C-alpha positions as CSV (number, residue, x, y, z in Angstrom):
1,M,-43.4,12.9,-9.8
2,E,-39.6,12.7,-9.9
3,R,-39.7,8.9,-9.7
4,E,-42.4,8.8,-12.4
5,L,-40.2,10.9,-14.7
6,E,-37.3,8.5,-14.1
7,D,-39.4,5.5,-15.0
8,L,-40.6,7.3,-18.1
9,A,-37.1,8.2,-19.1
10,A,-35.9,4.6,-18.5
11,R,-38.8,3.2,-20.7
12,G,-38.1,5.7,-23.4
13,A,-34.4,4.7,-23.4
14,R,-35.3,1.0,-23.7
15,T,-37.8,1.7,-26.5
16,L,-35.3,3.8,-28.4
17,V,-32.4,1.3,-28.1
18,A,-34.7,-1.7,-29.0
19,G,-35.9,0.3,-32.1
20,L,-32.3,1.1,-33.1
21,H,-31.6,-2.7,-33.1
22,R,-34.5,-3.4,-35.5
23,S,-33.1,-2.9,-39.0
24,G,-36.5,-2.5,-40.6
25,E,-37.4,0.4,-38.2
26,A,-34.1,1.9,-37.2
27,A,-34.4,4.9,-39.5
28,L,-38.0,5.5,-38.6
29,V,-37.2,5.3,-34.8
30,R,-34.3,7.7,-35.1
31,E,-36.3,10.3,-36.9
32,A,-39.3,10.0,-34.6
33,F,-37.3,10.5,-31.5
34,A,-35.2,13.3,-33.1
35,T,-38.4,15.1,-33.8
36,W,-39.5,14.7,-30.2
37,F,-36.3,16.3,-29.0
38,E,-36.8,19.3,-31.4
39,R,-40.4,19.8,-30.2
40,A,-39.2,19.7,-26.6
41,G,-36.8,22.5,-27.3
42,W,-33.7,20.4,-27.3
43,A,-32.5,20.5,-30.9
44,D,-28.9,19.8,-30.0
45,R,-30.1,16.4,-28.6
46,S,-31.7,15.5,-32.0
47,E,-28.2,15.7,-33.5
48,L,-27.3,12.6,-31.5
49,L,-29.8,10.6,-33.6
50,R,-29.4,12.4,-36.9
51,G,-25.6,12.3,-36.9
52,P,-23.4,9.5,-38.3
53,A,-24.3,6.0,-37.3
54,S,-20.7,5.4,-36.1
55,R,-21.3,7.9,-33.2
56,L,-24.7,6.6,-32.2
57,S,-25.0,5.3,-28.7
58,Y,-26.8,2.0,-28.0
59,S,-26.5,2.4,-24.2
60,N,-29.8,2.3,-22.2
61,T,-28.1,4.1,-19.3
62,R,-26.8,7.0,-21.4
63,W,-30.2,7.6,-23.1
64,T,-32.0,7.4,-19.8
65,G,-29.9,10.3,-18.6
66,V,-30.5,12.3,-21.7
67,F,-34.3,11.7,-21.6
68,L,-34.4,12.5,-17.8
69,D,-32.5,15.7,-18.5
70,V,-35.0,16.8,-21.1
71,L,-38.1,15.8,-19.1
72,T,-36.9,17.7,-15.9
73,N,-35.6,20.8,-17.6
74,S,-37.8,21.2,-20.7
75,A,-39.9,24.3,-21.1
76,D,-42.4,22.2,-23.1
77,H,-44.9,20.8,-20.6
78,E,-46.1,18.3,-23.2
79,A,-42.7,16.6,-23.5
80,A,-43.7,13.7,-21.2
81,G,-46.9,13.0,-23.1
82,G,-44.9,13.1,-26.4
83,L,-42.4,10.6,-25.1
84,A,-45.2,8.4,-23.8
85,A,-46.7,8.4,-27.2
86,L,-43.4,7.3,-28.8
87,I,-43.1,4.5,-26.3
88,G,-46.6,3.3,-27.2
89,R,-45.8,3.6,-30.9
90,F,-42.6,1.6,-30.9
91,S,-43.1,-0.9,-28.1
92,E,-45.8,-3.4,-26.9
93,P,-49.0,-1.3,-26.8
94,A,-50.8,-2.4,-23.7
95,E,-48.0,-2.5,-21.1
96,A,-46.2,0.4,-22.5
97,R,-49.3,2.7,-22.6
98,R,-50.3,1.9,-19.0
99,T,-46.9,2.6,-17.5
100,A,-46.0,5.5,-19.8
101,E,-49.3,7.3,-19.2
102,R,-49.0,6.9,-15.4
103,A,-45.5,8.4,-15.6
104,A,-46.5,11.2,-17.9
105,L,-49.6,12.3,-15.9
106,G,-48.3,11.9,-12.3
107,T,-51.2,12.3,-9.9
108,G,-53.5,13.9,-12.5
109,R,-56.6,12.1,-13.6
110,I,-57.0,10.7,-17.1
111,L,-60.2,10.1,-19.0
112,K,-59.4,8.1,-22.1
113,R,-61.6,8.0,-25.2
114,D,-59.9,5.7,-27.6
115,K,-62.9,4.8,-29.7
116,V,-61.7,4.1,-33.3
117,V,-63.9,5.7,-35.9
118,P,-63.6,4.4,-39.5
119,P,-63.9,6.9,-42.4
120,P,-67.5,7.6,-43.4
121,A,-68.7,5.5,-46.2
122,E,-70.7,8.0,-48.1
123,K,-70.0,11.6,-47.0
124,P,-66.6,13.1,-46.6
125,G,-67.6,14.9,-43.5
126,A,-68.6,13.5,-40.1
127,P,-72.2,13.7,-38.9
128,G,-73.1,17.2,-37.7
129,E,-70.4,18.8,-39.7
130,P,-70.5,20.7,-43.0
131,A,-70.5,18.4,-46.0
132,D,-67.5,20.1,-47.5
133,R,-65.2,19.3,-44.5
134,P,-62.5,16.8,-45.5
135,G,-63.1,13.3,-44.2
136,V,-60.7,11.5,-41.9
137,A,-58.3,9.2,-43.6
138,G,-57.3,5.9,-41.9
139,D,-57.7,5.3,-38.2
140,H,-58.9,8.2,-36.2
141,V,-59.3,8.7,-32.4
142,D,-62.5,10.7,-31.9
143,F,-62.5,13.0,-28.8
144,R,-65.2,15.4,-30.0
145,Q,-68.0,14.0,-27.8
146,G,-65.8,13.5,-24.7
147,S,-65.6,15.5,-21.5
148,F,-62.1,15.9,-20.1
149,H,-61.1,16.8,-16.5
150,G,-57.3,16.3,-16.7
151,P,-54.4,15.9,-19.1
152,V,-54.9,13.5,-21.9
153,V,-52.3,11.4,-23.7
154,G,-53.1,10.0,-27.2
155,S,-51.0,7.2,-28.5
156,Q,-50.9,6.0,-32.1
157,H,-49.5,2.5,-32.8
158,T,-47.8,1.9,-36.2
159,Y,-47.4,-1.8,-37.2
160,V,-44.8,-2.4,-39.8
161,N,-45.7,-4.7,-42.7
162,H,-49.1,-5.8,-41.4
163,P,-50.8,-8.7,-43.3
164,G,-51.1,-7.8,-46.9
165,A,-48.5,-5.0,-46.8
166,A,-45.9,-5.0,-49.6
167,L,-42.4,-6.3,-48.7
168,P,-39.4,-4.2,-49.7
169,D,-38.0,-4.8,-53.1
170,P,-35.3,-7.6,-52.8
171,G,-33.2,-5.6,-55.3
172,R,-32.9,-2.9,-52.7
173,W,-32.0,-5.1,-49.8
174,P,-28.6,-4.2,-48.4
175,T,-25.5,-6.3,-49.0
176,P,-23.5,-7.6,-46.0
177,D,-20.9,-4.9,-46.5
178,E,-23.6,-2.2,-46.2
179,I,-25.1,-3.5,-42.9
180,D,-24.0,-2.6,-39.4
181,P,-24.3,-5.8,-37.4
182,V,-25.3,-3.8,-34.4
183,T,-28.6,-3.0,-36.1
184,L,-29.2,-6.8,-36.5
185,G,-28.9,-7.5,-32.8
186,V,-25.2,-7.8,-32.3
187,R,-24.2,-6.1,-29.0
188,P,-22.0,-3.0,-29.4
189,T,-18.8,-2.6,-27.6
190,R,-16.7,0.5,-27.1
191,R,-13.0,1.1,-27.3
192,P,-11.4,2.4,-24.1
193,G,-12.1,6.1,-23.8
194,G,-15.4,5.9,-25.6
195,A,-14.1,6.2,-29.2
196,D,-15.6,4.2,-32.1
197,L,-18.9,3.8,-30.1
198,A,-20.7,1.5,-32.6
199,R,-17.8,-0.1,-34.5
200,L,-17.3,-3.8,-33.6
201,P,-13.9,-5.4,-33.0
202,A,-12.7,-8.0,-35.5
203,Y,-14.6,-11.3,-35.5
204,V,-12.7,-14.1,-33.9
205,E,-13.8,-17.5,-35.3
206,R,-15.5,-19.8,-32.8
207,D,-15.0,-23.6,-32.9
208,I,-18.4,-24.2,-34.4
209,D,-17.5,-22.0,-37.5
210,A,-15.5,-24.7,-39.1
211,G,-18.6,-27.0,-39.3
212,L,-20.8,-24.2,-40.7
213,H,-18.8,-23.6,-43.9
214,G,-21.2,-24.4,-46.8
215,W,-24.1,-25.1,-44.5
216,H,-26.6,-23.3,-46.8
217,E,-25.9,-25.8,-49.6
218,R,-27.3,-28.6,-47.4
219,D,-29.8,-26.9,-45.0
220,G,-32.4,-24.3,-45.4
221,L,-32.5,-23.0,-41.8
222,L,-29.6,-22.4,-39.5
223,V,-30.4,-21.7,-35.8
224,V,-27.6,-20.6,-33.6
225,T,-28.3,-20.9,-29.9
226,G,-26.5,-19.9,-26.8
227,G,-26.7,-18.4,-23.3
228,P,-26.9,-14.7,-22.5
229,L,-24.3,-12.6,-24.3
230,S,-22.6,-15.7,-25.7
231,G,-22.0,-14.2,-29.1
232,K,-24.7,-16.1,-30.9
233,S,-25.8,-13.1,-33.0
234,R,-22.3,-12.4,-34.2
235,T,-21.6,-16.0,-35.0
236,A,-24.9,-16.3,-36.8
237,W,-24.2,-13.1,-38.8
238,S,-20.8,-14.5,-39.8
239,A,-22.5,-17.6,-41.2
240,A,-25.1,-15.5,-43.0
241,A,-22.6,-13.2,-44.6
242,R,-20.5,-16.2,-45.8
243,A,-23.7,-17.8,-47.3
244,V,-24.4,-14.8,-49.6
245,G,-21.0,-13.3,-50.2
246,H,-20.2,-9.7,-50.6
247,S,-22.7,-9.1,-53.4
248,G,-25.6,-11.0,-51.9
249,R,-28.7,-9.4,-50.3
250,V,-29.9,-9.6,-46.7
251,F,-33.5,-9.1,-45.4
252,A,-33.8,-8.5,-41.7
253,P,-37.5,-7.8,-41.0
254,A,-38.9,-6.3,-37.8
255,P,-40.7,-8.6,-35.4
256,G,-44.3,-9.1,-36.5
257,T,-43.6,-8.6,-40.2
258,D,-45.9,-10.5,-42.6
259,L,-43.5,-12.8,-44.5
260,R,-46.1,-14.6,-46.6
261,G,-45.3,-12.7,-49.8
262,L,-41.6,-13.3,-49.5
263,P,-41.4,-16.2,-52.0
264,E,-43.3,-14.3,-54.6
265,A,-41.1,-11.3,-54.2
266,L,-38.0,-13.5,-54.6
267,H,-39.3,-15.6,-57.5
268,G,-37.0,-15.2,-60.6
269,R,-34.5,-13.0,-58.8
270,A,-30.9,-13.5,-59.7
271,G,-28.2,-13.5,-57.1
272,R,-28.0,-14.7,-53.5
273,H,-30.5,-13.8,-50.8
274,V,-30.7,-14.6,-47.1
275,L,-33.4,-14.1,-44.5
276,W,-32.1,-12.9,-41.1
277,L,-34.2,-13.5,-38.0
278,D,-32.6,-12.5,-34.8
279,Q,-34.6,-13.8,-31.8
280,L,-36.5,-16.3,-33.9
281,E,-39.4,-16.5,-31.4
282,D,-40.5,-13.1,-32.5
283,H,-40.9,-14.2,-36.1
284,L,-42.8,-17.4,-35.8
285,G,-46.5,-18.0,-36.6
286,E,-49.0,-18.1,-39.4
287,H,-47.7,-14.8,-40.9
288,G,-44.1,-15.4,-40.0
289,L,-41.7,-18.3,-40.5
290,N,-43.4,-21.8,-40.6
291,L,-42.8,-25.1,-42.3
292,G,-44.7,-24.0,-45.4
293,L,-42.7,-20.8,-45.9
294,L,-39.4,-22.5,-45.1
295,G,-40.2,-25.1,-47.8
296,R,-40.9,-22.4,-50.4
297,L,-37.8,-20.5,-49.5
298,S,-35.7,-23.6,-49.7
299,A,-37.0,-24.3,-53.1
300,L,-35.8,-20.9,-54.1
301,H,-32.4,-21.6,-52.5
302,V,-32.9,-18.7,-50.0
303,P,-31.4,-19.8,-46.6
304,V,-32.7,-18.6,-43.3
305,V,-30.4,-17.7,-40.4
306,A,-31.8,-17.2,-36.9
307,T,-30.8,-17.0,-33.3
308,L,-32.4,-18.4,-30.1
309,R,-31.5,-18.3,-26.5
310,D,-30.9,-21.8,-25.1
311,E,-34.0,-21.8,-22.8
312,V,-36.2,-20.6,-25.6
313,Y,-34.9,-23.2,-28.0
314,E,-35.7,-26.0,-25.5
315,E,-39.1,-24.6,-24.9
316,H,-40.1,-24.6,-28.6
317,R,-38.1,-27.5,-29.8
318,F,-39.5,-30.0,-27.4
319,G,-43.0,-28.7,-27.3
320,D,-46.1,-29.8,-29.2
321,G,-46.6,-26.7,-31.5
322,P,-45.7,-25.9,-35.1
323,A,-42.4,-24.4,-33.9
324,S,-41.2,-27.8,-32.7
325,K,-41.7,-29.2,-36.2
326,L,-39.9,-26.2,-37.7
327,L,-36.9,-26.5,-35.4
328,A,-36.7,-30.2,-36.1
329,R,-35.9,-29.3,-39.7
330,A,-33.2,-26.8,-38.7
331,R,-29.5,-27.1,-38.5
332,V,-28.8,-26.2,-34.9
333,A,-25.4,-24.9,-33.7
334,R,-24.7,-23.9,-30.1
335,V,-22.1,-21.4,-29.2
336,G,-20.8,-21.5,-25.6
337,S,-20.0,-18.7,-23.3
338,R,-16.7,-20.2,-22.2
339,W,-14.0,-20.1,-24.8
340,S,-11.9,-23.1,-25.6
341,E,-8.1,-23.0,-25.6
342,D,-8.2,-23.0,-29.5
343,E,-10.6,-20.0,-29.5
344,L,-8.4,-18.1,-26.9
345,A,-5.3,-18.8,-29.1
346,R,-7.1,-17.3,-32.1
347,L,-8.1,-14.3,-29.9
348,A,-4.4,-13.8,-28.9
349,G,-3.6,-13.3,-32.6
350,H,-5.6,-10.0,-32.6
351,R,-3.1,-7.7,-30.9
352,D,-4.1,-4.5,-32.7
353,D,-7.4,-3.9,-30.8
354,D,-7.4,-2.9,-27.2
355,R,-10.8,-4.4,-26.6
356,L,-9.7,-7.9,-27.6
357,A,-6.5,-7.6,-25.7
358,D,-8.4,-6.7,-22.6
359,A,-10.8,-9.5,-23.1
360,R,-7.9,-12.0,-23.4
361,E,-6.5,-10.8,-20.0
362,W,-9.7,-10.1,-18.0
363,S,-12.6,-12.2,-19.4
364,D,-13.1,-14.7,-16.6
365,E,-16.8,-15.0,-17.4
366,G,-16.4,-15.3,-21.2
367,V,-14.9,-13.1,-24.0
368,T,-18.2,-12.2,-25.7
369,Q,-19.8,-11.5,-22.4
370,F,-16.8,-9.3,-21.5
371,L,-17.1,-7.3,-24.7
372,A,-20.9,-6.9,-24.6
373,L,-21.4,-6.4,-20.8
374,G,-18.4,-4.2,-20.2
375,P,-19.8,-1.0,-21.6
376,E,-23.2,-1.6,-19.9
377,L,-21.5,-2.1,-16.5
378,E,-19.3,1.0,-17.0
379,D,-22.3,3.1,-17.7
380,L,-24.1,1.7,-14.7
381,W,-21.2,2.4,-12.4
382,H,-20.8,6.0,-13.7
383,S,-24.5,6.7,-13.3
384,S,-24.4,5.4,-9.7
385,G,-22.0,8.2,-8.9
386,W,-24.5,11.0,-9.8
387,S,-25.6,13.3,-7.1
388,N,-29.1,11.8,-7.0
389,S,-27.9,8.2,-7.0
390,R,-29.6,5.7,-4.8
391,H,-26.4,3.7,-4.4
392,P,-23.6,6.2,-3.4
393,Y,-22.0,3.7,-1.1
394,G,-22.3,0.9,-3.7
395,H,-20.5,3.2,-6.2
396,L,-17.7,3.9,-3.7
397,L,-17.2,0.2,-2.9
398,V,-17.0,-0.7,-6.6
399,R,-14.4,2.1,-7.0
400,A,-12.4,0.7,-4.1
401,A,-12.6,-2.8,-5.5
402,V,-11.4,-1.6,-8.9
403,D,-8.5,0.3,-7.4
404,L,-7.5,-2.6,-5.1
405,A,-7.4,-4.8,-8.3
406,R,-5.1,-2.2,-9.9
407,C,-2.9,-2.5,-6.8
408,G,-2.5,-6.2,-7.5
409,V,-5.3,-7.7,-5.3
410,T,-6.5,-10.2,-7.9
411,G,-8.3,-12.6,-5.6
412,G,-11.4,-12.1,-3.4
413,M,-11.6,-9.0,-1.3
414,P,-13.2,-9.5,2.1
415,G,-15.7,-7.0,3.4
416,R,-13.2,-5.6,5.9
417,L,-10.7,-4.7,3.2
418,L,-13.4,-3.1,0.9
419,R,-14.7,-1.0,3.8
420,E,-11.2,0.2,4.7
421,A,-10.3,0.9,1.1
422,A,-13.5,2.9,0.6
423,S,-12.6,5.1,3.5
424,C,-9.3,6.2,1.7
425,Y,-11.0,8.7,-0.6
426,G,-11.1,11.5,1.9
427,R,-14.9,11.6,2.4
428,R,-17.3,10.2,4.9
429,R,-19.2,7.1,4.1
430,P,-22.5,8.0,2.3
431,G,-25.4,7.6,4.6
432,G,-28.7,5.7,4.1
433,E,-27.1,2.6,2.5
434,S,-25.6,-0.3,4.5
435,F,-22.7,-2.4,3.4
436,Q,-25.0,-5.3,2.8
437,E,-27.4,-3.3,0.7
438,A,-24.5,-1.7,-1.3
439,T,-22.8,-5.1,-2.1
440,A,-26.2,-6.7,-3.0
441,W,-26.9,-4.0,-5.5
442,A,-23.4,-4.0,-6.9
443,A,-23.3,-7.9,-7.2
444,A,-26.8,-8.2,-8.8
445,P,-26.2,-9.9,-12.2
446,R,-27.0,-7.8,-15.3
447,H,-28.3,-9.6,-18.4
448,G,-28.1,-12.8,-16.4
449,V,-24.3,-12.8,-16.5
450,A,-22.6,-10.8,-13.8
451,G,-22.7,-7.5,-11.8
452,L,-20.2,-4.8,-11.0
453,L,-18.9,-7.0,-8.2
454,V,-18.6,-10.7,-8.5
455,P,-19.0,-12.7,-5.3
456,V,-16.3,-15.4,-4.6
457,P,-15.6,-17.6,-1.6
458,G,-14.0,-15.5,1.1
459,P,-10.4,-16.1,2.2
460,D,-9.7,-17.6,5.6
461,T,-9.1,-14.4,7.6
462,G,-10.4,-15.8,10.9
463,E,-13.1,-13.1,10.9
464,G,-16.0,-15.4,9.7
465,E,-16.7,-13.7,6.4
466,A,-17.9,-16.4,4.0
467,T,-18.1,-14.1,0.9
468,A,-15.6,-11.9,-0.7
469,W,-15.8,-9.9,-3.9
470,R,-13.8,-8.9,-6.9
471,P,-14.7,-6.3,-9.5
472,Y,-15.9,-7.3,-13.0
473,G,-12.7,-7.5,-15.2
474,S,-13.8,-4.9,-17.8
475,L,-14.1,-2.2,-15.1
476,V,-10.4,-2.8,-14.1
477,A,-9.3,-2.9,-17.7
478,Q,-11.0,0.4,-18.5
479,A,-9.7,2.0,-15.3
480,R,-6.2,1.0,-16.1
481,R,-6.4,2.9,-19.4
482,T,-8.4,5.9,-18.5
483,S,-8.5,6.6,-14.8
484,A,-6.2,8.7,-12.6
485,P,-3.4,6.8,-10.7
486,V,-4.5,5.0,-7.5
487,R,-3.8,7.3,-4.5
488,A,-1.0,6.3,-2.2
489,A,-3.4,5.9,0.8
490,L,-5.1,3.0,-1.0
491,W,-1.8,1.4,-1.9
492,R,-1.0,1.4,1.8
493,C,-4.4,-0.1,2.6
494,A,-3.8,-2.8,0.0
495,L,-0.4,-3.6,1.6
496,E,-1.8,-3.8,5.1
497,G,-5.0,-5.5,4.1
498,T,-3.3,-8.5,2.4
499,R,-0.8,-9.4,5.2
500,H,-2.9,-12.5,6.0
501,D,-2.3,-13.8,2.5
502,A,1.3,-14.2,1.6
503,D,0.7,-14.6,-2.1
504,A,-1.7,-11.6,-2.4
505,H,0.7,-9.5,-0.3
506,H,3.6,-10.5,-2.6
507,D,1.5,-9.5,-5.7
508,V,0.7,-6.1,-4.2
509,R,4.4,-5.5,-3.3
510,R,5.5,-6.5,-6.8
511,T,2.8,-4.4,-8.5
512,A,3.7,-1.4,-6.3
513,H,7.3,-1.6,-7.1
514,A,6.6,-1.8,-10.9
515,V,4.3,1.2,-10.7
516,F,6.3,3.5,-8.4
517,A,9.9,2.8,-9.4
518,P,9.7,4.6,-12.7
519,R,7.8,7.5,-11.0
520,A,10.5,7.7,-8.3
521,E,13.3,7.8,-10.8
522,A,11.4,10.6,-12.6
523,G,11.4,12.7,-9.4
524,D,8.0,11.8,-7.8
525,T,8.6,12.2,-4.1
526,E,5.5,10.4,-3.1
527,A,6.7,7.4,-5.2
528,M,10.1,7.7,-3.4
529,H,8.2,7.7,0.0
530,L,6.3,4.5,-0.9
531,L,9.4,2.7,-2.2
532,G,11.1,3.6,1.1
533,E,8.2,2.0,3.0
534,L,8.4,-1.1,0.9
535,G,12.0,-1.5,1.9
536,A,11.3,-0.8,5.6
537,E,8.5,-3.4,5.6
538,V,11.0,-6.2,4.9
539,E,13.7,-4.6,7.1
540,D,15.8,-3.7,4.1
541,E,17.3,-0.5,5.7
542,A,19.6,0.2,2.8
543,T,16.7,0.5,0.4
544,A,14.5,2.4,2.9
545,L,17.3,4.9,3.6
546,E,18.1,5.4,-0.1
547,W,14.5,6.4,-1.0
548,F,13.7,8.3,2.2
549,R,16.9,10.3,1.7
550,R,16.2,11.1,-1.9
551,A,12.7,12.2,-1.0
552,A,14.0,14.4,1.9
553,D,16.7,15.9,-0.4
554,A,13.9,16.7,-2.9
555,G,12.0,18.7,-0.3
556,R,10.0,16.2,1.8
557,T,11.0,17.5,5.2
558,D,8.4,15.3,6.8
559,L,10.7,12.3,6.0
560,A,13.9,14.0,7.3
561,A,13.4,12.5,10.8
562,R,13.3,9.0,9.4
563,V,16.5,9.6,7.4
564,G,18.2,11.1,10.5
565,E,17.1,8.2,12.7
566,L,18.4,5.6,10.1
567,L,21.7,7.4,9.8
568,L,22.1,7.7,13.6
569,G,21.3,4.0,13.9
570,Q,24.2,3.3,11.5
571,G,26.6,5.4,13.6
572,K,26.6,8.3,11.1
573,A,25.6,11.0,13.5
574,E,27.3,13.8,11.5
575,Q,25.3,12.9,8.4
576,A,22.2,12.6,10.5
577,L,22.5,16.0,12.0
578,P,21.3,18.2,9.1
579,Y,18.3,16.0,8.5
580,L,17.3,16.0,12.2
581,R,17.8,19.8,12.3
582,A,15.5,20.2,9.3
583,A,13.0,17.9,10.9
584,V,13.0,19.9,14.2
585,A,12.6,23.1,12.2
586,D,9.6,21.6,10.3
587,A,7.9,19.9,13.3
588,P,9.6,20.2,16.7
589,Q,8.1,17.0,18.2
590,A,9.6,15.5,21.3
591,H,10.8,12.3,19.7
592,V,12.6,14.3,16.9
593,T,14.2,16.8,19.3
594,H,15.4,13.9,21.4
595,L,17.1,12.3,18.4
596,L,18.8,15.7,17.6
597,G,20.1,15.8,21.2
598,R,21.5,12.3,21.0
599,A,23.2,13.1,17.7
600,H,24.9,16.1,19.4
601,L,26.0,13.9,22.3
602,V,27.4,11.3,20.0
603,L,29.4,14.0,18.2
604,A,30.4,15.6,21.4
605,E,31.8,12.3,22.8
606,H,33.6,11.6,19.5
607,W,35.4,14.9,19.3
608,L,36.2,15.2,23.0
609,R,37.7,11.7,22.9
610,T,39.7,12.7,19.8
611,A,41.0,15.8,21.6
612,A,41.8,13.9,24.8
613,E,43.8,11.3,22.9
614,S,45.9,14.2,21.5
615,G,46.7,15.3,25.1
616,H,44.2,18.0,25.6
617,E,43.5,18.0,29.4
618,E,40.3,20.0,29.4
619,A,38.8,17.8,26.7
620,A,39.8,14.8,28.8
621,A,38.0,16.3,31.8
622,R,34.9,17.1,29.8
623,L,34.9,13.6,28.5
624,R,35.1,12.1,32.0
625,E,32.2,14.3,33.1
626,L,30.2,13.2,30.1
627,R,30.9,9.5,30.8
628,A,30.2,10.0,34.6
629,G,26.8,11.5,33.8
630,R,26.0,8.6,31.6
631,L,26.9,6.1,34.3
632,K,24.5,7.8,36.8
633,N,21.5,7.1,34.5
634,T,19.3,4.4,35.9
635,A,18.2,3.4,32.4
636,P,21.3,3.3,30.3
637,A,20.8,5.4,27.2
638,Q,22.8,4.2,24.2
639,L,24.1,7.0,22.1
640,S,24.3,4.6,19.1
641,Y,21.9,1.7,18.8
642,D,21.3,-1.2,16.5
643,R,17.8,-0.6,15.2
644,P,15.9,2.6,14.6
645,T,12.8,3.0,16.8
646,W,10.5,3.5,13.8
647,A,11.5,0.0,12.6
648,V,10.8,-1.5,16.0
649,D,7.4,0.3,16.1
650,T,6.6,-1.0,12.6
651,R,7.3,-4.6,13.6
652,R,5.3,-4.3,16.8
653,E,2.4,-2.8,14.9
654,R,2.5,-5.7,12.4
655,D,2.7,-8.3,15.2
656,R,-0.5,-6.8,16.7
């Protein structure tokens, strides 16, 4: 039953979001779903739909979570049936009703009686009822003669503007300034942090825009085509808005609307008007756009602007049906997913919007795809981290990939590095999901564009991994602005995991220094520690000693031994002594106590020699005893030495 409720919630979310994008039905859809929330006892959720349009979410993932929350916790046992009815009302009837009813009923039986009974012709009452009973108006589903042995779900389907229905008064059509392009099919995009949920960034002119100025004076139909999330709707809307100006009127009918009466409604009307048909394939046919209607609208100087996906355009344009003849008359402009250098230069001019700035830096797959797909992938990743997620390991691997990218790993990340990075978060690997399953889920393309992880050719690590991954750029851009700093353990993993790639390792070191130097100067002892390790890695003992010493002086007694060993290696036993004493007091390990003893021997020999040189006989005798004891050692122990043992150990570990 839990899986069925999840399916129902997902279908409800898709139906709601699709309805919000249909300008002719958006208000009706919002009110219908808001009423459902109220009847289910969740009035606070209805405010999400009745509130300002600027705060309205268009995310399938977010609405799926909201619906599932209501369905699993609502005191109203009919909530599932009500949602199923809304799905049937605002989506394709047959498929929606079959799946929604199965999800709503679970294992219960259903006996449907959807016999449509027209109103009686002569008597207001139905047969067998008193004559004074009011008749039934419109379509009616008659259950009176049925026998029921389980829950029943009734669905009513409302069709907007069926043949013969009156079209809205053109004088009340909205102007371009009154329309939110998101309701016309333009994909929404969020600002970092979730603010301005529905507001779109500034439009950046595409190369094809220059050729579309004044198009409506020569052509009656403009069709903008493109691949998934290529920005065709936004580009088409820009052309439509220019065609009618600020005072013109725009009609954006819902799919299936009967458009035959449109020329009559527009006849004799002053001002400019434009017909907007996003996803043109949903508006073709005898009652939709055809050659005859296009001709009548052209005679009235009413242009039509439409969009089509590339593959749909090819299917219709080079077929044998009426759509082929219609498209042959169209002005067709294709917008590409990849942006040209001129387009990127225009994008760079928009510096006041973080979304466009991020797109300029991170949009390897295309700017419009970045802007549209980014919020969807972010929602998908966050939902995969819920406690009941089916992909907990996939969620963790994506987090690791994003943090590695923040560390400066900009190329492909081999599986070994991803696995090691995922283990740096202080918890065991989630069970039940293999690495292959997790990466397959994370890399599955969404909307035919890209997934959370993008597969790339693997680097030559000698481990036989042919595939590596990198996170989708929008996830990294968002994390850089809103997420907590990358933990030090993962920085160390990035440094160690990129040793096979000199360029990648250099990038990580440079990024680490840029990130940690300001923090260290501000007193962050962990940042001081990591800067010391960066110095030690390249055998820059002066830098390593400086940052380890500052960290130890600030209270990091765990680093005191390293400071003492560095100072002792430089012949500064007296300076090393307090650090080694502090280290022994903190953790009396054999290696550290040995260093403390050596420091005392160095100092003892120094002061005994000083006293002996001044003529002190006992000091001279003690010095001879000390030196004689040293000569008896089979393995000569040097009281001062050239290289600290930790540096030797680090180099040996690296060589292995």
